[in-house]
C-alpha positions in Angstrom: -29.7 0.0 -19.5 -29.1 -0.9 -15.9 -26.3 -3.5 -15.4 -27.3 -7.0 -14.3 -25.5 -6.5 -11.0 -27.5 -3.3 -10.3 -30.8 -5.0 -11.4 -30.2 -7.8 -8.9 -29.9 -5.3 -6.1 -33.0 -3.2 -6.9 -35.4 -5.1 -4.7 -37.4 -2.7 -2.5 -40.2 -3.8 -0.2 -42.7 -2.1 2.2 -44.8 -5.2 3.0 -44.7 -6.5 -0.6 -41.6 -6.4 -3.0 -41.4 -4.2 -6.1 -41.0 -6.0 -9.4 -37.4 -6.3 -10.7 -36.4 -3.2 -12.4 -35.2 -3.7 -16.1 -34.7 -0.1 -17.4 -33.4 3.2 -16.3 -36.9 4.5 -15.8 -39.7 2.0 -15.1 -43.2 2.1 -16.3 -46.0 3.1 -13.8 -46.3 0.7 -10.9 -49.3 0.6 -8.5 -47.6 0.8 -5.2 -50.2 -0.2 -2.7 -52.4 1.3 0.0 -49.6 3.3 1.7 -49.5 5.6 -1.3 -53.1 5.7 -2.5 -53.5 6.9 -6.0 -49.6 7.1 -6.3 -47.4 5.5 -8.9 -43.7 4.9 -8.8 -40.7 5.3 -11.1 -37.1 4.2 -10.6 -34.9 7.0 -11.7 -31.1 7.0 -12.6 -29.0 10.0 -11.9 -25.3 10.6 -12.2 -25.0 14.3 -11.6 -23.9 14.2 -8.0 -20.2 14.8 -8.5 -17.9 13.3 -5.8 -15.6 15.8 -4.0 -12.1 14.5 -4.4 -8.8 15.3 -2.5 -5.5 13.8 -1.6 -4.7 13.3 2.1 -1.1 13.3 3.2 0.2 11.0 5.9 3.4 12.1 7.7 4.3 8.9 9.3 3.1 5.3 9.6 4.5 2.0 10.9 6.7 0.0 8.6 8.1 -2.5 11.0 7.5 -6.3 11.2 5.7 -6.4 7.8 7.6 -9.5 6.7 8.9 -7.5 3.7 12.0 -5.5 3.4 11.8 -2.8 0.7 14.9 -1.7 -1.2 15.4 0.6 -4.3 14.6 3.9 -5.8 12.7 5.3 -8.8 11.2 8.5 -10.2 7.4 8.8 -10.7 6.2 11.6 -12.9 3.1 12.0 -10.7 4.5 11.5 -7.2 8.2 12.4 -7.4 11.4 10.7 -6.4 11.0 7.7 -4.1 13.7 5.8 -2.3 13.3 2.8 0.1 15.9 1.3 2.4 15.6 -1.5 5.0 17.1 -1.5 8.5 17.6 -4.7 10.5 19.7 -6.4 13.2 21.3 -9.8 13.3 21.9 -12.3 16.1 25.1 -14.3 16.7 25.0 -17.8 15.1 24.4 -21.0 16.8 26.4 -24.2 16.0 29.9 -25.4 16.5 32.6 -22.7 16.5 35.6 -23.0 14.1 38.6 -24.8 15.4 42.0 -23.2 15.8 43.0 -24.9 12.5 40.1 -23.4 10.5 40.7 -20.6 8.0 38.4 -17.7 7.0 37.0 -17.7 3.4 34.2 -15.0 3.0 31.4 -13.1 4.5 28.2 -12.9 2.3 24.8 -11.3 2.8 22.0 -13.4 1.3 18.6 -11.8 0.5 15.6 -13.5 -1.1 13.3 -11.4 -3.3 9.6 -12.1 -2.8 8.7 -11.3 -6.5 7.1 -8.0 -5.7 8.5 -4.9 -7.4 7.6 -1.5 -8.7 9.4 0.4 -11.5 11.7 -0.6 -14.3 13.4 -3.8 -13.5 15.2 -4.0 -16.9 17.7 -1.5 -15.5 20.5 -2.8 -13.2 19.9 -2.5 -9.5 22.9 -1.2 -7.5 22.9 -1.7 -3.8 25.0 -0.6 -0.8 25.1 -2.6 2.5 26.0 -0.2 5.3 26.9 -1.0 8.9 25.1 1.0 11.5 26.9 3.0 14.2 23.7 3.1 16.4 21.7 0.3 17.9 18.2 0.0 16.5 16.0 1.0 19.4 12.8 2.8 20.2 13.1 6.5 20.9 11.1 8.7 23.3 7.5 7.4 23.5 7.6 5.4 20.2 6.2 1.9 20.3 7.4 0.8 16.8 9.4 2.1 13.8 8.1 4.3 11.0 8.7 5.3 7.4 10.6 8.3 8.8 12.8 6.5 11.3 16.5 6.3 10.7 19.7 5.5 12.6 23.3 6.7 12.2 25.1 4.9 9.4 28.8 3.9 9.4 30.8 2.4 6.6 29.6 0.7 3.4 30.7 -2.9 3.8 29.3 -4.4 0.6 27.9 -3.6 -2.8 26.0 -5.4 -5.5 25.1 -4.7 -9.1 22.5 -7.1 -10.7 19.4 -7.3 -12.9 16.3 -8.4 -11.0 14.1 -11.0 -12.8 11.1 -11.0 -10.5 9.8 -14.4 -11.5 13.2 -16.2 -11.5 15.6 -14.4 -9.1 15.5 -16.6 -5.9 18.5 -15.1 -4.0 20.9 -12.3 -4.3 24.4 -12.8 -2.7 26.4 -9.7 -1.7 30.0 -10.1 -0.8 30.9 -8.2 2.3 34.1 -6.6 3.6 36.7 -9.3 4.3 38.3 -7.3 7.1 35.0 -7.4 8.9 34.5 -11.1 8.0 38.0 -12.0 9.3 37.3 -10.2 12.6 34.0 -12.0 13.1 35.6 -15.3 12.2 38.3 -14.7 14.9 35.7 -13.8 17.5 33.7 -17.0 16.8 36.8 -19.1 16.8 38.1 -17.7 20.1 34.6 -17.5 21.6 35.0 -13.9 22.7 32.4 -12.1 24.8 31.0 -10.2 21.8 29.6 -13.4 20.3 28.4 -15.2 23.4 24.8 -14.0 23.1 22.5 -11.8 21.0 22.6 -8.8 23.4 26.5 -8.7 23.4 26.6 -9.2 19.7 24.1 -6.3 19.0 26.1 -4.0 21.3 29.1 -4.8 19.0 27.5 -5.3 15.6 24.6 -2.9 15.8 22.9 -3.7 12.5 22.8 -3.1 8.8 20.8 -1.1 6.3 20.5 -1.9 2.6 19.9 0.9 0.2 19.9 1.6 -3.5 22.4 3.8 -5.3 23.5 4.7 -8.9 20.9 4.5 -11.6 18.6 2.1 -9.9 15.0 2.7 -11.2 12.9 0.2 -9.3 12.0 -0.9 -5.8 11.7 -4.6 -4.9 10.6 -6.5 -1.8 12.6 -9.2 -0.1 11.6 -11.7 2.6 12.6 -10.9 6.1 14.7 -14.1 6.2 17.9 -12.1 5.7 21.1 -14.0 6.5 24.7 -13.1 6.8 26.9 -16.2 6.2 30.4 -16.5 7.4 32.2 -19.2 5.2 35.3 -20.9 6.3 37.4 -24.0 5.8 37.8 -26.7 8.4 40.7 -29.1 7.7 40.5 -32.8 8.7 43.1 -35.6 8.4 42.0 -36.4 4.8 40.6 -33.2 3.3 39.2 -29.7 4.0 35.5 -29.2 4.7 33.8 -26.0 3.6 31.5 -24.8 6.4 29.5 -21.8 7.3 27.8 -20.1 10.2 24.7 -18.0 9.8 23.9 -14.7 11.4 20.1 -14.5 11.1 17.5 -11.8 11.8 17.4 -11.2 15.5 14.0 -9.5 16.0 11.6 -8.9 13.1 10.0 -6.1 15.0 13.4 -4.3 14.6 13.3 -4.7 10.8 11.6 -1.7 9.2 11.6 0.3 6.0 12.6 3.9 5.7 10.9 5.8 2.8 12.1 9.1 1.4 9.9 11.1 -1.0 10.8 14.2 -2.9 7.7 15.7 -4.5 9.3 18.8 -6.0 8.4 19.3 -9.6 5.1 17.4 -9.3 1.5 18.6 -8.8 1.9 17.6 -5.2 5.1 19.6 -4.7 3.4 22.9 -3.8 -0.2 22.2 -2.7 -2.4 24.3 -0.5 -4.0 22.3 2.3 -7.6 22.8 3.3 -8.9 23.1 6.8 -8.8 19.4 7.3 -5.8 17.3 8.2 -3.3 17.8 5.4 -6.0 17.5 2.8 -5.4 18.9 -0.7 -8.3 19.5 -3.0 -8.1 17.9 -6.5 -8.6 21.5 -7.9 -5.1 22.3 -6.6 -3.6 19.2 -8.1 -4.8 19.3 -11.7 -8.2 17.7 -11.0 -6.3 14.6 -9.9 -5.9 12.7 -6.6 -3.4 10.0 -5.6 -3.3 6.9 -3.5 0.1 5.4 -2.7 0.2 4.8 1.0 3.9 4.0 1.2 4.7 7.6 0.0 2.1 9.1 2.3 -0.9 9.8 0.0 -4.5 8.6 0.0 -7.5 9.7 -2.1 -10.4 11.0 -0.1 -13.9 11.0 -1.6 -16.9 12.9 -0.2 -20.5 13.3 -1.3 -21.9 16.4 0.3 -24.3 17.2 -2.5 -26.0 13.8 -2.2 -28.3 15.3 0.4 -29.9 17.3 -2.3 -31.5 14.2 -3.7 -33.9 14.3 -0.7 -35.5 17.5 -2.0 -36.3 16.2 -5.4 -40.1 16.1 -5.9 -41.4 12.6 -5.2 -38.1 11.2 -3.8 -38.6 8.2 -1.5 -35.4 6.3 -1.1 -32.0 5.5 -2.7 -32.4 1.9 -4.1 -28.8 1.5 -5.4 -25.6 3.5 -5.7 -22.5 2.6 -7.5 -19.1 4.5 -7.4 -16.9 3.9 -10.4 -13.2 4.9 -9.9 -11.3 5.1 -13.2 -7.5 5.4 -12.9 -6.4 8.1 -15.4 -5.6 6.7 -18.8 -1.9 6.4 -19.4 -1.1 6.6 -15.7 -0.7 2.8 -15.2 0.4 -0.4 -16.9 -0.9 -3.9 -16.7 -0.7 -5.2 -13.1 0.7 -1.9 -11.8 -2.5 -0.9 -10.0 -3.3 -2.2 -6.5 -5.1 -5.5 -6.9 -7.4 -4.7 -4.0 -8.4 -1.3 -2.7 -10.9 -0.6 0.1 -13.1 2.4 0.8 -12.6 3.1 4.5 -14.8 5.5 6.4 -13.2 8.6 7.7 -14.0 12.1 9.2 -12.3 15.5 9.5 -9.3 13.8 11.1 -8.7 11.7 8.0 -8.1 8.6 10.1 -8.5 5.3 8.3 -11.7 3.8 9.7 -13.8 0.6 8.9 -13.9 -0.5 5.3 -17.2 -0.6 3.5 -18.9 -4.0 3.3 -21.5 -5.6 1.2 -24.0 -8.3 2.1 -22.7 -11.8 1.2 -25.4 -14.3 2.3 -25.8 -14.2 6.0 -22.6 -12.1 6.5 -20.9 -9.0 5.3 -17.8 -9.0 3.0 -15.3 -6.2 2.7 -15.4 -4.5 -0.7 -12.1 -4.5 -2.6 -13.1 -2.7 -5.8 -13.6 -5.5 -8.3 -10.7 -4.2 -10.4 -11.2 -4.7 -14.1 -8.5 -4.0 -16.7 -10.0 -2.8 -19.9 -7.4 -1.1 -22.1 -9.4 -1.6 -25.3 -12.3 0.6 -24.2 -10.3 2.8 -21.9 -12.6 1.7 -19.0 -10.2 0.2 -16.5 -12.0 0.7 -13.2 -12.7 -0.1 -9.6 -16.4 -0.2 -8.6 -18.1 -0.1 -5.2 -21.6 -0.5 -3.9 -22.4 2.7 -1.8 -26.1 2.1 -1.3 -26.0 1.6 2.5 -23.4 4.3 3.0 -25.3 7.0 1.1 -28.6 6.0 2.7 -26.9 6.8 6.0 -25.5 10.0 4.7 -29.0 11.4 4.0 -29.5 11.7 7.8 -26.3 13.5 8.6 -25.5 17.2 8.8 -24.7 18.8 5.5 -21.2 20.1 6.2 -19.7 17.2 8.2 -16.6 16.4 6.1 -17.3 12.7 6.4 -15.9 10.7 3.5 -14.2 7.6 2.3 -10.5 6.9 1.9 -9.4 4.9 -1.1 -6.6 2.7 0.3 -5.2 -0.8 -0.1 -5.8 -3.2 2.8 -3.0 -4.4 5.1 -0.4 -5.7 4.6 -0.2 -4.6 1.0 -0.7 -0.9 2.2 2.9 -0.8 3.6 4.6 -3.5 1.4 3.9 -2.5 -2.2 4.2 0.7 -4.1 1.4 0.0 -6.6 -0.6 3.3 -6.8 -3.7 4.9 -8.2 -3.9 8.2 -10.0 -7.6 9.1 -10.2 -9.5 12.0 -11.5 -12.4 14.0 -10.2 -15.5 14.6 -12.2 -14.0 17.5 -14.2 -11.1 15.8 -16.0 -12.8 13.9 -18.8 -15.2 11.1 -19.6 -12.5 8.4 -20.0 -11.1 9.1 -16.5 -13.8 10.8 -14.4 -14.9 9.4 -11.2 -18.6 8.7 -11.3 -21.4 8.2 -8.8 -24.5 6.5 -10.3 -27.6 6.5 -8.2 -31.0 4.8 -8.7 -33.8 6.1 -6.5 -37.5 5.5 -6.0 -39.8 8.3 -7.0 -43.5 8.5 -6.3 -45.8 10.8 -8.2 
């Protein structure tokens, strides 16, 4: 039977509306004077197999997303992944310590934003490293990318903790006391290095936080990173504990560097087609992968859909639904992207305009209507492709137009949730399926 959602969309008119369709092949209908002595059927067909591939993205902007990403993990499908965050700090405002004040500690405070990917039951081990190079744009670059890096200096702090995503509000990392004492003396003595942001960045070029050890997850933190210098200020009666805060100087200079090692995976040794770094699903085990932060996107094409026009009696596509089923066992609850768009693309594999669907008097972006169904092995995203495929019927056969399955911004560059999808050859539980209802006249 046709689903209720599909039934509601099968209204077709050429002066007068057809009756609402309630089965896969409708009984004879007198269509009107345009087709004298003709009758109509609505036919369901699902044999137009999508052509699926994985598109690789070399570099993409990761600056000023509001999220710093830190950690590492190993994915059996996509390889070894590591994320580290670069940023710079500005000199603190407020009253400088007096000559009688004494240094206490230097602490970096980060605030997890409750996003994570991987196994957070394992301890997370972090290094805080001072930079030897100022964070600045190079050559003709206008922003910072997943591939950008700067020269690192000494490790000045370490942390070892268990992240509890729903409860961990802050993580405090004790930094090197020699550095802390030096900064304290500069603030107390009002030296040139701490008089303004420019001077301070020339001296203290920035920091990078990265994961080490047996860390097996990546987590996000807010870009409200603070380095606190704590000291004691004596008075006539008692000693006050005080602090000065070095805060993020420029959020456009906070960016995430992502390393990916795909060796040992199905993506580790692929053969690219003639398009822009595009690997057919036939070369990757009849699978394709979307995880933008590691540079992969699923591309879907429908070149064979044009054959529908030569079916005897074909008049028009009435409704088309694409069902994308993540491969069984490739995901856990809440590990899939909550929203995923289908964005138009061409031979360049550039992300274009997302598909929309009518919503009253306006058009709304389609995000996949994700449904988790573990019991029936039918977890899926679904999209209305009616308008898109109607347009495809009028294009050249071998145009390589397609759709990219990719999360919307900002999730695209702030979360590691990913999709492992199958083409039409892998199996009924996981196969990607295009279901088309068309009007036929005989």
